[in-house]
C-alpha positions, 0 to 999 in steps of 0.5 A: 691014504689018497689026498683030496685035490684042493681047488680055489672054490674050496676056500670060504666065500669071504676069502674069495671076496678078499682075493677078488677085491685085491685083484680089482684094486690093482693098477690094471683093476678093471682088466684084471677083474674082468679076467678073474671073473672069467676063470670060474663060475664062483668068481663070476657069481661073486662079480656082482657083489656091491663091495667088489664092484665099488672097488674096481679100479678104472684109473688106467682105462683110456676112453679110446680103448673102451670096448662097446661091451664094457659100457653097455647096460650090463657091462662092467663100467655100468655095473660098477657105476650103479654100485657106487664106484665114483671113478666108474661114474666119472668114466661113464660120463666121459665115455657118454660125452665123448661118444655124443661129441663123436656122433654129432661130428659125424652128423655135421 
């Protein structure tokens, strides 16, 4: 009898959610989360879950290293901040302040 090949999408959605939250809470959570959500369609769909977005870790993210797409209106940082991720809110304010200061220096 031939065995059916299993894939990660065969797992229960609650189990997948726990896996993604675990990745999002890792030391390099934001980058790990971004990579995980690019693996498959199911992970990408789960990426908008409020509980997961609240769990994404931004502690190791440097302002200078933030790509523009990261903090655009549909970017990871903003989505996490909107979901109530306090660290994402604080980082967003720092990025906004930093970019405002940079722009005002250019205009001087």
